[in-house]
N, C-alpha and C positions, 0 to 999 in steps of 0.2 A: 444677207444677214447684216444688221447694222454695225456690228462691232468689228473693229480691226483685228486681223488674224495674225499678223506678223508684228510682234513688238520688238523694239530696239532695246534689248537688255543691255547691250554693250554700252550704250550711252549712259545709263545709270550706273553701271559697274565702274565706268571711267571716272564718273563724278564722285564716287564714294572715296573719302579720304581715309577710311578705316580708323576713325577717331575713337570708336568704341562707346560713344555716348548712348547708343541704342542698347547696349548689353544689360545694364542693371536692371532695366524695366521690361525687358523682353519676356513675355509669358513663357515660351517654350524653353528659352535659355535659362530661365529662372528655375526650372525643375530638372533639366538634364546637364546644364553646363557644357554642352557640346557646341564648339565654335561653328561647326557646319550648319547646325540648326539655330543660327542666330541671324538677325537682319543683314549684317555685313557678310556673313557666311553664305546666305541665300543669294545676295547680289553678286558676290564673287563667283559663285558656282554658275549663275546664269550667264555671267560674262564669259566664263570658260566654255559653257555650252554653245553660245553664239559664235565663239571663235573656233568651234568644233574640236575643242580640246577634251571634252568629256561627252559621253552619249547620254540620251535621255532614257536611261535603262530603268530597271525596277528599283535599284538602290537610290537613284536620283528621285524617282517617284515617291518613295517613302520619305526622303528628306523633305521634299516640298509639300507633303501632305501633313507635316507636323506643325506648320504655321497656323496659329489660331485667328489670323487675320484681325487682330485686336486694334491695330494701327497705332499702337503705343510708339513704335520705332518712327513712324512718319511724324508724330507730334513732337518728338524730342530731337529729331535730326536737324543739325544747323542748316542743311541745305533742303530740308523737306523732301527727301528722295522718296519716291512712290513705291516703297517695297511691297505694299499691299497689291498695288496694281500689277506689278511684276508676278506675284504669286497667283493672282487670279488668272493671268494670261498664260502662265506655264501650265496651270491646271486644265486650261482649255487644250493645250497641246497634248498633255497626258491623256485627257479623255479621247482626243482624236487617235492617239496611238494605241492606248490600252482598252479603250471602251469604258462605259460606266457600269458599275455593279448593278445587277438585275434589280435588286430591291430599291435602289435609287431611281432607276428608270421608271419603275412602277409609281413611286412617290411623285416624281416630276410629271408623269402623265396625269395623276390625279389632280396635281395642282393646277393643271391647265383645263381640267374638266370638273367644275365645282359641283354639278349635280352628282357625279359619281363619288366625289369626296364627301358630300352630304350623306349619301347612302352608306358609304364605307364606315363613316363615324357612327351612323345610326346602328349599323350592324355590330360595330365594335362595342358600342355602349350596351347593346343587348347582351352580348356573350362575355364581356369583361368581368362581371361578377363571378363567373366560374373560376377564374384564375386570380382575380384581384379583389381587394377590399379597400374602402376609403380609409385614408389616414385621418387622424383626429381632427386636423384643421379643415378637412372636407374639400381641399382643392387639388388633392393628389390621390393616386391609387398606388397600392404597394402589392407585391405578389403574396398570395396566401402561403406559398411555399417557394423555395429557391427554383427558379426556371432556367432552362438552357439559354445561354447567351445573356439574358438580362439579369439573372441571378436575383439579387434582392433590391434592384434598382427601382425607384419610384418615378411616376410620370404624372402629367396633368390629367385630371378627370376627362372622360369622353361624354359630351352631351348628346342625347338622342335627337335634340333639335338644336341646330346652331343658333348663335346670337342673331345673325341676319334673318333666319327664318322664324324667329320668335316675336318679331314686331312688324308693324306696317312700314312701309317705305317712307311715308311722310308722317312726322310726328310734330303736331302743334299743341303744346301742353296747354296753352291758354287760348280761349276764344276771345275775340275783341270785346265782348260784353261781360267777360268774366270779372267779377268784383275783386277776386283774389289777385288778378294780374294788375288791376289798378292800384292796389294797396302795396304791391311789391316794391321794395327799395332797389331791387336788382333788375327790374324789368328791361329787357332789350328786344321787344317783340318783333322789331323790324329786322332783326338779325336772324340768319338761317345758316347752319353749317351741315355739311356732309360728314359722315364718319367712314373712314377707311380702317376697319377694325384689325385687319391682319388675321392670318390663319390660326395662330394659337389663341388669340382673344375670341375668334369665332366659334372654335370647337372645344377648346380645353379650359379657358378661363373666361367664361361668359360674364362674370360679374364685373370685369373691367368695363365692357360696354355698358352694362346696366347701371354702373356707378357714373359713367360719363352721361348717360341720359338723365339721371337724378340731378347731377350738377347743372346741366343745361336747363332742366325744368326750373331749378331755383333761380336761375339767371334770366328765365323768361326767353330763352333762345330756341328757336325751332330747329328741329333736327331732320335730316334726311339720311336714311340708311342707304349707302351705295350698294344695293343688293346684287348688282351684276359685276361687282369687283372680283378679280381673281388675285392669286398670290402676287406680291410685289416682284418676285423673281430672285430674291436674295438666296434661298437654298440652292437653286440651280447655278446662280452666278458663282458662288464660292466653291462649287464642285466642278465647274468647267462645262456645264451643259448650256452653251450659249445659244443654241437653237431654241431651247425652252424659254430662256430669258428673253429673247427677241420677241417670241410670240406673246409672252405675258405683258411685256411692256406696251407692245402695240395694241393689245386688247384694252388695258387699263387707260392708256392716253385716249384712245378713241371714245371710251366710256366716259372719262372725266370731261372731255370736250363736249359731251351731249348735254351736261347739266351745269358746267362751270359758271355760266352767266346767271344761274338761278340762285347761287349761294355765295355767301361772303367768304367762306373758307372751307377747306377740307382738313379735318382733324385726324391725326394719326397717333394713337396712344402706344405705339411700339417703337423703340429705338432703331431696331434693325430695319423695320419696314420704312421708318422715316428716313434714315440714312440712304437706303436703297433708292427711294423715290426722289429725295431731294438732292442727292449728290451722284449716285451711281448710274441712274438712268441717263443723264445727260453725258456722262463719260462713256457708257456704253454705246450711245448713239453718235459717238465722235465723228465717225465717217459717213454718217447719213444725216446731212445738214437739215433736210426737210423735217425728219423726225426730231432731230435736236431742237430745232425751232419751235415745233409744236410743244415739246416738253417745257421749254424755257417760258412759254406763254402761260403754262398752267402753274409753275412754281410760285409766283407771288402769292397765290391763294392757298397754298399747301403749308401746314404748320404741324409741328409736334403738339400734342394736346396740351401739356402743361405750359408750353411757351405762349401758346394762343390765350389760354385762360389766365395766365398771369399778366400778359402785356395788352391784351385787347379787350378784356372784360373787367368788371369791378368785383371779381371773385375774392381778391385779397381783402378788400373792404368788408364784403359780406361775411367772410370767415372771421375776421376780427370782431364784427358785430355780434355774431352767434356765440363767440367764445365767452361773452359776458353772461350767457345763460348756462354755462357748464356747472354741473352739479356734482360730477365726479372728479376724481384726481386726473391730472393730465398724463396721458400715455406717452412713452418715450419711443423713439425710433432711431435706427441708423440707416443712412442712405448709401446704397452702392451705385456708383456711376457706370452705367452701361458704356461699353467702349464706343458704340456708335452714336450715343447721345453726346457725351463730353468730348471725345477726341475727334469725331468727324463733324458734329453739328455745333459743338460749343454750347450745349445745353446742359447746365447743371445748377445754376443759381436759381432758375424759375421754379423747378419743383420744390426745392428747399424753401424758397420764400412762401410758397403756398402752404406747405406742411408745417412750417414754424409757427403758423397762426394758431394752431390747435394741439401741436405735439412738441415735446422736448426733444431736440435733435442732439444725438450723441454721435460725433463723427468716429468712424472706425479707423484703424491704423493706416490703411491704404485704400481709401474709397474708390480710387480710380483704377486699381489693379484688376485685370480681367478675371471674370468668374470661372472662365474655362469652357464655355459652351462651344464656341469654335466652329459651329456648322455641322452639316450632316455627316461629313467624313469623320470629324473628331468624335461626334456622338455615337458612331457605330464602329468603324474599324480602328479607330484610335482612341477608344474611350479610356483607357488606362491613363493617357495623358490628361484628359479632362478630369479624372477623378483626383489626380495629384494636385491640380491647380484648384479645383473645388475645395479640396480639404484644407488647403492654406487659407482660402477666403472664409470658410466656415469658422475657422479658429479666430480669425479677425473679428467676425461678427459676434462670436460667443464672448469675447473680451469686453464688449460694450455693455453686456447684460441689458440691452434694450428690450422692449416689449415686442417691437416689430423691426424687420429688415424690409426695405422697400427699394424698387427700381422700376423705371419706366420701360420695362422690357420683359416680355413673357418668356423669351428664350433664357434670359438670366434667371427668371423665376424657376423654370424647370430645372436648370442646372444647380441653382443654389438650394432649392427644396430637397434635391436628392443628396447634395453635399451635407446639408445640415442634418438630414435624416441618418446618413451613414456615420457622421461624427457624434450623433445623439445630442444635438444642440436643440434646446426647446425654445426657439425663437420663431415666431410665425412670419411668413412672408405675405405682404399685401402690396398690390400696385398702388402708387400715389393716388390715383383716382379713387381707389377702393377706400383708402385712408381718409381722403377728403369727404367722401360720401359718408363714411362712418361717423366723422366728426359732425356732419351736418344732422344726421339722424339722432345723435346723442344730445347735441346742444340745441338744435332748432326743433327737434321732434317733440 
């Protein structure tokens, strides 16, 4: 397996000066105030573990599973200590010692076998109406009555046919002799991009991909749906299932290599997938130099969707132009910065610049604070923690009184939709690409 299995926790523990700059912004410390479950607490405990002063018992397991892996501590640490990497590695050790819960094993197995995942979601979509009904905004489902374990929690809709299975692999919106293409001020017909849609965009929020296709059509950019893609590996990575991560990375790298020379870019409209592919893949392959080299060769062509659209196309100018045709009042929005977009990839200005052409931006109190999604373990065995964090974020959103809240991350969407629902906040969530597509249809349609 590519990933290193013995991590030097002591080196980081000795480097931590215990300054406490990580505490005010730490997601878990912010809701429980327990020094043990804070970045410097995690680091200190891991140092003690490597010195064999404490065991990796179930108490330690519970402590290390409270981290949301939001990476805020890394971004504010004077020494940029890799607390997130330490947590990811200790979770691998925890998985080796205690195993992985049965339902997570099933989930990770499905992530590695997309045809089975397709069938599972198709089956789920067929039976879901017996227990769930759609929410008013149509992108989520809520229980018809309180259910065991999930209670009144809402989730993303389940599509009978995934996004990748809904369209042909190669999409050329304009033929060379198409008069519409010749008249287009945005035409970039020589350009071709592939779409790595991500699992949630593929099965739960199909309109994200459909909105991206509309935008590419308006820009005259050809699209390739990377139909043989599998999960980026993030859910398994944050849970400690490194064998699944290794298999998923190797599959996707080999698949990307098969078409990378045919496209100008691979676009990822999801922050968690983007951070996993652009940052964590190469870190995971640290001790497999051959695999790491293959990943590095792919990275120059891989972009978060809004970053590519803002910096590599003339979408900003196009959105400015169509704004002149607006007949209705300008909608307002507030932007939530996904942790993996701003803190890991440094992407936060790009989506705002695109959206500000057609929307009035109202910044919430703490746009970069974590929404509380936190990964599979937080969303299942530690969901009470996710609820507390989500409640805080929902109240920040409510104060803006914006028409929409948006984030380039479907994991944030699922978490925030539920938090807003529980707090009875009537503000709809739309992905930035959906909002751009909405503006195009309103102003240019």
